[in-house]
Chimera marker file (.cmm) of the C-alpha trace (Angstrom):
<marker_set name="trace">
<marker id="1" x="24.525" y="9.629" z="-25.171" r="1" g="1" b="0" radius="0.5"/>
<marker id="2" x="21.305" y="11.328" z="-24.317" r="1" g="1" b="0" radius="0.5"/>
<marker id="3" x="19.441" y="10.005" z="-21.380" r="1" g="1" b="0" radius="0.5"/>
<marker id="4" x="15.620" y="9.597" z="-20.708" r="1" g="1" b="0" radius="0.5"/>
<marker id="5" x="16.079" y="11.037" z="-16.711" r="1" g="1" b="0" radius="0.5"/>
<marker id="6" x="16.907" y="14.422" z="-15.315" r="1" g="1" b="0" radius="0.5"/>
<marker id="7" x="17.276" y="15.862" z="-12.283" r="1" g="1" b="0" radius="0.5"/>
<marker id="8" x="15.564" y="19.242" z="-10.843" r="1" g="1" b="0" radius="0.5"/>
<marker id="9" x="15.105" y="21.097" z="-7.456" r="1" g="1" b="0" radius="0.5"/>
<marker id="10" x="12.180" y="23.700" z="-6.876" r="1" g="1" b="0" radius="0.5"/>
<marker id="11" x="14.502" y="25.659" z="-4.607" r="1" g="1" b="0" radius="0.5"/>
<marker id="12" x="13.161" y="27.492" z="-1.213" r="1" g="1" b="0" radius="0.5"/>
<marker id="13" x="11.918" y="30.779" z="-2.713" r="1" g="1" b="0" radius="0.5"/>
<marker id="14" x="9.748" y="28.446" z="-5.084" r="1" g="1" b="0" radius="0.5"/>
<marker id="15" x="8.081" y="26.608" z="-1.828" r="1" g="1" b="0" radius="0.5"/>
<marker id="16" x="7.839" y="29.361" z="0.628" r="1" g="1" b="0" radius="0.5"/>
<marker id="17" x="6.215" y="31.446" z="-1.961" r="1" g="1" b="0" radius="0.5"/>
<marker id="18" x="3.590" y="28.201" z="-2.668" r="1" g="1" b="0" radius="0.5"/>
<marker id="19" x="4.791" y="27.575" z="-6.219" r="1" g="1" b="0" radius="0.5"/>
<marker id="20" x="5.149" y="23.611" z="-6.213" r="1" g="1" b="0" radius="0.5"/>
<marker id="21" x="1.746" y="22.548" z="-7.421" r="1" g="1" b="0" radius="0.5"/>
<marker id="22" x="1.956" y="25.277" z="-10.765" r="1" g="1" b="0" radius="0.5"/>
<marker id="23" x="5.832" y="24.241" z="-11.203" r="1" g="1" b="0" radius="0.5"/>
<marker id="24" x="4.840" y="20.749" z="-11.048" r="1" g="1" b="0" radius="0.5"/>
<marker id="25" x="1.836" y="21.247" z="-13.659" r="1" g="1" b="0" radius="0.5"/>
<marker id="26" x="3.676" y="23.018" z="-16.177" r="1" g="1" b="0" radius="0.5"/>
<marker id="27" x="6.455" y="20.421" z="-15.718" r="1" g="1" b="0" radius="0.5"/>
<marker id="28" x="3.888" y="17.506" z="-16.688" r="1" g="1" b="0" radius="0.5"/>
<marker id="29" x="2.392" y="19.311" z="-18.983" r="1" g="1" b="0" radius="0.5"/>
<marker id="30" x="5.518" y="19.576" z="-21.392" r="1" g="1" b="0" radius="0.5"/>
<marker id="31" x="5.829" y="15.758" z="-21.499" r="1" g="1" b="0" radius="0.5"/>
<marker id="32" x="7.732" y="15.192" z="-18.046" r="1" g="1" b="0" radius="0.5"/>
<marker id="33" x="7.028" y="12.413" z="-15.911" r="1" g="1" b="0" radius="0.5"/>
<marker id="34" x="8.028" y="12.548" z="-12.035" r="1" g="1" b="0" radius="0.5"/>
<marker id="35" x="9.840" y="9.103" z="-11.210" r="1" g="1" b="0" radius="0.5"/>
<marker id="36" x="10.887" y="10.277" z="-7.937" r="1" g="1" b="0" radius="0.5"/>
<marker id="37" x="9.946" y="13.316" z="-5.295" r="1" g="1" b="0" radius="0.5"/>
<marker id="38" x="10.646" y="14.056" z="-2.049" r="1" g="1" b="0" radius="0.5"/>
<marker id="39" x="10.031" y="17.459" z="-0.112" r="1" g="1" b="0" radius="0.5"/>
<marker id="40" x="13.154" y="17.868" z="2.273" r="1" g="1" b="0" radius="0.5"/>
<marker id="41" x="15.209" y="20.189" z="3.672" r="1" g="1" b="0" radius="0.5"/>
<marker id="42" x="19.064" y="20.588" z="2.987" r="1" g="1" b="0" radius="0.5"/>
<marker id="43" x="21.631" y="20.729" z="5.522" r="1" g="1" b="0" radius="0.5"/>
<marker id="44" x="24.672" y="23.124" z="5.295" r="1" g="1" b="0" radius="0.5"/>
<marker id="45" x="26.718" y="19.958" z="4.790" r="1" g="1" b="0" radius="0.5"/>
<marker id="46" x="24.368" y="18.980" z="2.281" r="1" g="1" b="0" radius="0.5"/>
<marker id="47" x="24.628" y="22.036" z="0.249" r="1" g="1" b="0" radius="0.5"/>
<marker id="48" x="28.068" y="22.819" z="0.732" r="1" g="1" b="0" radius="0.5"/>
<marker id="49" x="28.570" y="19.010" z="-1.091" r="1" g="1" b="0" radius="0.5"/>
<marker id="50" x="25.892" y="19.366" z="-3.676" r="1" g="1" b="0" radius="0.5"/>
<marker id="51" x="27.086" y="23.050" z="-4.453" r="1" g="1" b="0" radius="0.5"/>
<marker id="52" x="31.050" y="22.064" z="-4.136" r="1" g="1" b="0" radius="0.5"/>
<marker id="53" x="31.716" y="23.504" z="-7.944" r="1" g="1" b="0" radius="0.5"/>
<marker id="54" x="30.932" y="26.556" z="-6.876" r="1" g="1" b="0" radius="0.5"/>
<marker id="55" x="32.989" y="26.854" z="-3.936" r="1" g="1" b="0" radius="0.5"/>
<marker id="56" x="35.492" y="29.254" z="-5.067" r="1" g="1" b="0" radius="0.5"/>
<marker id="57" x="32.834" y="31.465" z="-6.381" r="1" g="1" b="0" radius="0.5"/>
<marker id="58" x="32.374" y="34.705" z="-4.237" r="1" g="1" b="0" radius="0.5"/>
<marker id="59" x="28.432" y="34.057" z="-3.611" r="1" g="1" b="0" radius="0.5"/>
<marker id="60" x="29.121" y="30.110" z="-2.391" r="1" g="1" b="0" radius="0.5"/>
<marker id="61" x="28.353" y="31.576" z="1.278" r="1" g="1" b="0" radius="0.5"/>
<marker id="62" x="25.072" y="33.051" z="0.250" r="1" g="1" b="0" radius="0.5"/>
<marker id="63" x="23.834" y="30.197" z="-2.380" r="1" g="1" b="0" radius="0.5"/>
<marker id="64" x="24.722" y="27.701" z="0.950" r="1" g="1" b="0" radius="0.5"/>
<marker id="65" x="22.623" y="29.881" z="3.089" r="1" g="1" b="0" radius="0.5"/>
<marker id="66" x="19.871" y="30.734" z="0.834" r="1" g="1" b="0" radius="0.5"/>
<marker id="67" x="19.003" y="26.759" z="-0.181" r="1" g="1" b="0" radius="0.5"/>
<marker id="68" x="19.041" y="25.143" z="3.645" r="1" g="1" b="0" radius="0.5"/>
<marker id="69" x="16.739" y="28.123" z="4.655" r="1" g="1" b="0" radius="0.5"/>
<marker id="70" x="13.842" y="25.986" z="3.962" r="1" g="1" b="0" radius="0.5"/>
<marker id="71" x="12.153" y="22.936" z="2.350" r="1" g="1" b="0" radius="0.5"/>
<marker id="72" x="13.224" y="22.423" z="-1.092" r="1" g="1" b="0" radius="0.5"/>
<marker id="73" x="11.335" y="19.482" z="-3.584" r="1" g="1" b="0" radius="0.5"/>
<marker id="74" x="13.557" y="17.180" z="-5.079" r="1" g="1" b="0" radius="0.5"/>
<marker id="75" x="12.760" y="14.991" z="-8.167" r="1" g="1" b="0" radius="0.5"/>
<marker id="76" x="13.614" y="12.620" z="-10.947" r="1" g="1" b="0" radius="0.5"/>
<marker id="77" x="12.084" y="13.202" z="-14.162" r="1" g="1" b="0" radius="0.5"/>
<marker id="78" x="11.672" y="11.510" z="-17.075" r="1" g="1" b="0" radius="0.5"/>
<marker id="79" x="11.300" y="12.656" z="-20.800" r="1" g="1" b="0" radius="0.5"/>
<marker id="80" x="13.035" y="11.830" z="-23.969" r="1" g="1" b="0" radius="0.5"/>
<marker id="81" x="15.915" y="14.264" z="-24.216" r="1" g="1" b="0" radius="0.5"/>
<marker id="82" x="15.566" y="14.966" z="-20.381" r="1" g="1" b="0" radius="0.5"/>
<marker id="83" x="17.829" y="17.135" z="-19.827" r="1" g="1" b="0" radius="0.5"/>
<marker id="84" x="17.852" y="19.266" z="-22.781" r="1" g="1" b="0" radius="0.5"/>
<marker id="85" x="14.124" y="20.023" z="-22.916" r="1" g="1" b="0" radius="0.5"/>
<marker id="86" x="14.253" y="20.583" z="-19.321" r="1" g="1" b="0" radius="0.5"/>
<marker id="87" x="17.116" y="23.136" z="-19.682" r="1" g="1" b="0" radius="0.5"/>
<marker id="88" x="14.979" y="24.497" z="-22.336" r="1" g="1" b="0" radius="0.5"/>
<marker id="89" x="11.447" y="24.492" z="-19.929" r="1" g="1" b="0" radius="0.5"/>
<marker id="90" x="12.941" y="26.447" z="-17.074" r="1" g="1" b="0" radius="0.5"/>
<marker id="91" x="15.057" y="29.109" z="-18.989" r="1" g="1" b="0" radius="0.5"/>
<marker id="92" x="17.793" y="31.277" z="-18.594" r="1" g="1" b="0" radius="0.5"/>
<marker id="93" x="19.413" y="31.398" z="-14.840" r="1" g="1" b="0" radius="0.5"/>
<marker id="94" x="18.742" y="35.421" z="-15.209" r="1" g="1" b="0" radius="0.5"/>
<marker id="95" x="14.937" y="35.847" z="-15.129" r="1" g="1" b="0" radius="0.5"/>
<marker id="96" x="15.122" y="39.075" z="-16.764" r="1" g="1" b="0" radius="0.5"/>
<marker id="97" x="16.981" y="36.875" z="-19.850" r="1" g="1" b="0" radius="0.5"/>
<marker id="98" x="14.576" y="33.927" z="-19.730" r="1" g="1" b="0" radius="0.5"/>
<marker id="99" x="12.173" y="33.301" z="-22.632" r="1" g="1" b="0" radius="0.5"/>
<marker id="100" x="8.636" y="34.192" z="-22.223" r="1" g="1" b="0" radius="0.5"/>
<marker id="101" x="6.076" y="30.938" z="-20.498" r="1" g="1" b="0" radius="0.5"/>
<marker id="102" x="9.525" y="29.300" z="-18.808" r="1" g="1" b="0" radius="0.5"/>
<marker id="103" x="9.109" y="28.605" z="-15.574" r="1" g="1" b="0" radius="0.5"/>
<marker id="104" x="12.259" y="31.160" z="-14.242" r="1" g="1" b="0" radius="0.5"/>
<marker id="105" x="10.480" y="33.635" z="-16.272" r="1" g="1" b="0" radius="0.5"/>
<marker id="106" x="7.053" y="32.866" z="-14.316" r="1" g="1" b="0" radius="0.5"/>
<marker id="107" x="8.391" y="32.249" z="-11.005" r="1" g="1" b="0" radius="0.5"/>
<marker id="108" x="12.131" y="33.397" z="-10.235" r="1" g="1" b="0" radius="0.5"/>
<marker id="109" x="12.716" y="36.890" z="-8.653" r="1" g="1" b="0" radius="0.5"/>
<marker id="110" x="16.140" y="37.042" z="-9.341" r="1" g="1" b="0" radius="0.5"/>
<marker id="111" x="19.447" y="35.461" z="-10.367" r="1" g="1" b="0" radius="0.5"/>
<marker id="112" x="19.847" y="34.344" z="-6.409" r="1" g="1" b="0" radius="0.5"/>
<marker id="113" x="16.493" y="33.585" z="-6.112" r="1" g="1" b="0" radius="0.5"/>
<marker id="114" x="15.559" y="31.526" z="-9.470" r="1" g="1" b="0" radius="0.5"/>
<marker id="115" x="13.101" y="29.090" z="-8.556" r="1" g="1" b="0" radius="0.5"/>
<marker id="116" x="14.515" y="25.764" z="-9.518" r="1" g="1" b="0" radius="0.5"/>
<marker id="117" x="17.707" y="23.957" z="-10.607" r="1" g="1" b="0" radius="0.5"/>
<marker id="118" x="17.609" y="21.589" z="-13.457" r="1" g="1" b="0" radius="0.5"/>
<marker id="119" x="20.724" y="19.522" z="-14.295" r="1" g="1" b="0" radius="0.5"/>
<marker id="120" x="22.976" y="20.703" z="-17.112" r="1" g="1" b="0" radius="0.5"/>
<marker id="121" x="24.197" y="17.378" z="-18.224" r="1" g="1" b="0" radius="0.5"/>
<marker id="122" x="23.772" y="13.633" z="-18.399" r="1" g="1" b="0" radius="0.5"/>
<marker id="123" x="26.477" y="12.704" z="-16.081" r="1" g="1" b="0" radius="0.5"/>
<marker id="124" x="25.501" y="15.420" z="-13.454" r="1" g="1" b="0" radius="0.5"/>
<marker id="125" x="21.982" y="14.366" z="-13.578" r="1" g="1" b="0" radius="0.5"/>
<marker id="126" x="22.910" y="10.947" z="-12.345" r="1" g="1" b="0" radius="0.5"/>
<marker id="127" x="24.952" y="12.726" z="-10.013" r="1" g="1" b="0" radius="0.5"/>
<marker id="128" x="22.400" y="15.015" z="-8.561" r="1" g="1" b="0" radius="0.5"/>
<marker id="129" x="19.914" y="12.076" z="-8.346" r="1" g="1" b="0" radius="0.5"/>
<marker id="130" x="22.067" y="10.134" z="-6.529" r="1" g="1" b="0" radius="0.5"/>
<marker id="131" x="22.534" y="12.436" z="-4.216" r="1" g="1" b="0" radius="0.5"/>
<marker id="132" x="18.907" y="13.072" z="-2.765" r="1" g="1" b="0" radius="0.5"/>
<marker id="133" x="17.886" y="9.137" z="-3.743" r="1" g="1" b="0" radius="0.5"/>
<marker id="134" x="21.017" y="7.664" z="-2.467" r="1" g="1" b="0" radius="0.5"/>
<marker id="135" x="20.389" y="3.719" z="-2.878" r="1" g="1" b="0" radius="0.5"/>
<marker id="136" x="17.749" y="3.857" z="-5.684" r="1" g="1" b="0" radius="0.5"/>
<marker id="137" x="18.952" y="3.509" z="-8.919" r="1" g="1" b="0" radius="0.5"/>
<marker id="138" x="17.574" y="6.170" z="-10.943" r="1" g="1" b="0" radius="0.5"/>
<marker id="139" x="19.349" y="5.895" z="-14.197" r="1" g="1" b="0" radius="0.5"/>
<link id1="1" id2="2" r="1" g="1" b="0" radius="0.2"/>
<link id1="2" id2="3" r="1" g="1" b="0" radius="0.2"/>
<link id1="3" id2="4" r="1" g="1" b="0" radius="0.2"/>
<link id1="4" id2="5" r="1" g="1" b="0" radius="0.2"/>
<link id1="5" id2="6" r="1" g="1" b="0" radius="0.2"/>
<link id1="6" id2="7" r="1" g="1" b="0" radius="0.2"/>
<link id1="7" id2="8" r="1" g="1" b="0" radius="0.2"/>
<link id1="8" id2="9" r="1" g="1" b="0" radius="0.2"/>
<link id1="9" id2="10" r="1" g="1" b="0" radius="0.2"/>
<link id1="10" id2="11" r="1" g="1" b="0" radius="0.2"/>
<link id1="11" id2="12" r="1" g="1" b="0" radius="0.2"/>
<link id1="12" id2="13" r="1" g="1" b="0" radius="0.2"/>
<link id1="13" id2="14" r="1" g="1" b="0" radius="0.2"/>
<link id1="14" id2="15" r="1" g="1" b="0" radius="0.2"/>
<link id1="15" id2="16" r="1" g="1" b="0" radius="0.2"/>
<link id1="16" id2="17" r="1" g="1" b="0" radius="0.2"/>
<link id1="17" id2="18" r="1" g="1" b="0" radius="0.2"/>
<link id1="18" id2="19" r="1" g="1" b="0" radius="0.2"/>
<link id1="19" id2="20" r="1" g="1" b="0" radius="0.2"/>
<link id1="20" id2="21" r="1" g="1" b="0" radius="0.2"/>
<link id1="21" id2="22" r="1" g="1" b="0" radius="0.2"/>
<link id1="22" id2="23" r="1" g="1" b="0" radius="0.2"/>
<link id1="23" id2="24" r="1" g="1" b="0" radius="0.2"/>
<link id1="24" id2="25" r="1" g="1" b="0" radius="0.2"/>
<link id1="25" id2="26" r="1" g="1" b="0" radius="0.2"/>
<link id1="26" id2="27" r="1" g="1" b="0" radius="0.2"/>
<link id1="27" id2="28" r="1" g="1" b="0" radius="0.2"/>
<link id1="28" id2="29" r="1" g="1" b="0" radius="0.2"/>
<link id1="29" id2="30" r="1" g="1" b="0" radius="0.2"/>
<link id1="30" id2="31" r="1" g="1" b="0" radius="0.2"/>
<link id1="31" id2="32" r="1" g="1" b="0" radius="0.2"/>
<link id1="32" id2="33" r="1" g="1" b="0" radius="0.2"/>
<link id1="33" id2="34" r="1" g="1" b="0" radius="0.2"/>
<link id1="34" id2="35" r="1" g="1" b="0" radius="0.2"/>
<link id1="35" id2="36" r="1" g="1" b="0" radius="0.2"/>
<link id1="36" id2="37" r="1" g="1" b="0" radius="0.2"/>
<link id1="37" id2="38" r="1" g="1" b="0" radius="0.2"/>
<link id1="38" id2="39" r="1" g="1" b="0" radius="0.2"/>
<link id1="39" id2="40" r="1" g="1" b="0" radius="0.2"/>
<link id1="40" id2="41" r="1" g="1" b="0" radius="0.2"/>
<link id1="41" id2="42" r="1" g="1" b="0" radius="0.2"/>
<link id1="42" id2="43" r="1" g="1" b="0" radius="0.2"/>
<link id1="43" id2="44" r="1" g="1" b="0" radius="0.2"/>
<link id1="44" id2="45" r="1" g="1" b="0" radius="0.2"/>
<link id1="45" id2="46" r="1" g="1" b="0" radius="0.2"/>
<link id1="46" id2="47" r="1" g="1" b="0" radius="0.2"/>
<link id1="47" id2="48" r="1" g="1" b="0" radius="0.2"/>
<link id1="48" id2="49" r="1" g="1" b="0" radius="0.2"/>
<link id1="49" id2="50" r="1" g="1" b="0" radius="0.2"/>
<link id1="50" id2="51" r="1" g="1" b="0" radius="0.2"/>
<link id1="51" id2="52" r="1" g="1" b="0" radius="0.2"/>
<link id1="52" id2="53" r="1" g="1" b="0" radius="0.2"/>
<link id1="53" id2="54" r="1" g="1" b="0" radius="0.2"/>
<link id1="54" id2="55" r="1" g="1" b="0" radius="0.2"/>
<link id1="55" id2="56" r="1" g="1" b="0" radius="0.2"/>
<link id1="56" id2="57" r="1" g="1" b="0" radius="0.2"/>
<link id1="57" id2="58" r="1" g="1" b="0" radius="0.2"/>
<link id1="58" id2="59" r="1" g="1" b="0" radius="0.2"/>
<link id1="59" id2="60" r="1" g="1" b="0" radius="0.2"/>
<link id1="60" id2="61" r="1" g="1" b="0" radius="0.2"/>
<link id1="61" id2="62" r="1" g="1" b="0" radius="0.2"/>
<link id1="62" id2="63" r="1" g="1" b="0" radius="0.2"/>
<link id1="63" id2="64" r="1" g="1" b="0" radius="0.2"/>
<link id1="64" id2="65" r="1" g="1" b="0" radius="0.2"/>
<link id1="65" id2="66" r="1" g="1" b="0" radius="0.2"/>
<link id1="66" id2="67" r="1" g="1" b="0" radius="0.2"/>
<link id1="67" id2="68" r="1" g="1" b="0" radius="0.2"/>
<link id1="68" id2="69" r="1" g="1" b="0" radius="0.2"/>
<link id1="69" id2="70" r="1" g="1" b="0" radius="0.2"/>
<link id1="70" id2="71" r="1" g="1" b="0" radius="0.2"/>
<link id1="71" id2="72" r="1" g="1" b="0" radius="0.2"/>
<link id1="72" id2="73" r="1" g="1" b="0" radius="0.2"/>
<link id1="73" id2="74" r="1" g="1" b="0" radius="0.2"/>
<link id1="74" id2="75" r="1" g="1" b="0" radius="0.2"/>
<link id1="75" id2="76" r="1" g="1" b="0" radius="0.2"/>
<link id1="76" id2="77" r="1" g="1" b="0" radius="0.2"/>
<link id1="77" id2="78" r="1" g="1" b="0" radius="0.2"/>
<link id1="78" id2="79" r="1" g="1" b="0" radius="0.2"/>
<link id1="79" id2="80" r="1" g="1" b="0" radius="0.2"/>
<link id1="80" id2="81" r="1" g="1" b="0" radius="0.2"/>
<link id1="81" id2="82" r="1" g="1" b="0" radius="0.2"/>
<link id1="82" id2="83" r="1" g="1" b="0" radius="0.2"/>
<link id1="83" id2="84" r="1" g="1" b="0" radius="0.2"/>
<link id1="84" id2="85" r="1" g="1" b="0" radius="0.2"/>
<link id1="85" id2="86" r="1" g="1" b="0" radius="0.2"/>
<link id1="86" id2="87" r="1" g="1" b="0" radius="0.2"/>
<link id1="87" id2="88" r="1" g="1" b="0" radius="0.2"/>
<link id1="88" id2="89" r="1" g="1" b="0" radius="0.2"/>
<link id1="89" id2="90" r="1" g="1" b="0" radius="0.2"/>
<link id1="90" id2="91" r="1" g="1" b="0" radius="0.2"/>
<link id1="91" id2="92" r="1" g="1" b="0" radius="0.2"/>
<link id1="92" id2="93" r="1" g="1" b="0" radius="0.2"/>
<link id1="93" id2="94" r="1" g="1" b="0" radius="0.2"/>
<link id1="94" id2="95" r="1" g="1" b="0" radius="0.2"/>
<link id1="95" id2="96" r="1" g="1" b="0" radius="0.2"/>
<link id1="96" id2="97" r="1" g="1" b="0" radius="0.2"/>
<link id1="97" id2="98" r="1" g="1" b="0" radius="0.2"/>
<link id1="98" id2="99" r="1" g="1" b="0" radius="0.2"/>
<link id1="99" id2="100" r="1" g="1" b="0" radius="0.2"/>
<link id1="100" id2="101" r="1" g="1" b="0" radius="0.2"/>
<link id1="101" id2="102" r="1" g="1" b="0" radius="0.2"/>
<link id1="102" id2="103" r="1" g="1" b="0" radius="0.2"/>
<link id1="103" id2="104" r="1" g="1" b="0" radius="0.2"/>
<link id1="104" id2="105" r="1" g="1" b="0" radius="0.2"/>
<link id1="105" id2="106" r="1" g="1" b="0" radius="0.2"/>
<link id1="106" id2="107" r="1" g="1" b="0" radius="0.2"/>
<link id1="107" id2="108" r="1" g="1" b="0" radius="0.2"/>
<link id1="108" id2="109" r="1" g="1" b="0" radius="0.2"/>
<link id1="109" id2="110" r="1" g="1" b="0" radius="0.2"/>
<link id1="110" id2="111" r="1" g="1" b="0" radius="0.2"/>
<link id1="111" id2="112" r="1" g="1" b="0" radius="0.2"/>
<link id1="112" id2="113" r="1" g="1" b="0" radius="0.2"/>
<link id1="113" id2="114" r="1" g="1" b="0" radius="0.2"/>
<link id1="114" id2="115" r="1" g="1" b="0" radius="0.2"/>
<link id1="115" id2="116" r="1" g="1" b="0" radius="0.2"/>
<link id1="116" id2="117" r="1" g="1" b="0" radius="0.2"/>
<link id1="117" id2="118" r="1" g="1" b="0" radius="0.2"/>
<link id1="118" id2="119" r="1" g="1" b="0" radius="0.2"/>
<link id1="119" id2="120" r="1" g="1" b="0" radius="0.2"/>
<link id1="120" id2="121" r="1" g="1" b="0" radius="0.2"/>
<link id1="121" id2="122" r="1" g="1" b="0" radius="0.2"/>
<link id1="122" id2="123" r="1" g="1" b="0" radius="0.2"/>
<link id1="123" id2="124" r="1" g="1" b="0" radius="0.2"/>
<link id1="124" id2="125" r="1" g="1" b="0" radius="0.2"/>
<link id1="125" id2="126" r="1" g="1" b="0" radius="0.2"/>
<link id1="126" id2="127" r="1" g="1" b="0" radius="0.2"/>
<link id1="127" id2="128" r="1" g="1" b="0" radius="0.2"/>
<link id1="128" id2="129" r="1" g="1" b="0" radius="0.2"/>
<link id1="129" id2="130" r="1" g="1" b="0" radius="0.2"/>
<link id1="130" id2="131" r="1" g="1" b="0" radius="0.2"/>
<link id1="131" id2="132" r="1" g="1" b="0" radius="0.2"/>
<link id1="132" id2="133" r="1" g="1" b="0" radius="0.2"/>
<link id1="133" id2="134" r="1" g="1" b="0" radius="0.2"/>
<link id1="134" id2="135" r="1" g="1" b="0" radius="0.2"/>
<link id1="135" id2="136" r="1" g="1" b="0" radius="0.2"/>
<link id1="136" id2="137" r="1" g="1" b="0" radius="0.2"/>
<link id1="137" id2="138" r="1" g="1" b="0" radius="0.2"/>
<link id1="138" id2="139" r="1" g="1" b="0" radius="0.2"/>
</marker_set>
């Protein structure tokens, strides 16, 4: 069952480079409505929990360091078919493989510093939204 909400994070590299406004504008102009948003910084424990699915991968330590090196923008977005449409908008994880005009093609520097996170399923959108916006019913 499709949901009308998804979760995103503008990652530390995008925040550091001053791309918050441009990325949010692209999100809005693509028909998404921001229903919750905050600028925050993940702790090492937060990052380990959020990315626990990758804990056995060789890049896990680097991922935790990267995601905790500076502020992020966490947001819940609303639109018909939100998860799939947002995944299309952000583009492939590797910016060299991302379609022209996608967020990662425009703002990502590498696979490791790819500017933005987008939930990959309706279930993960609910879990990730709850992680960053505890105590609020987002779905």
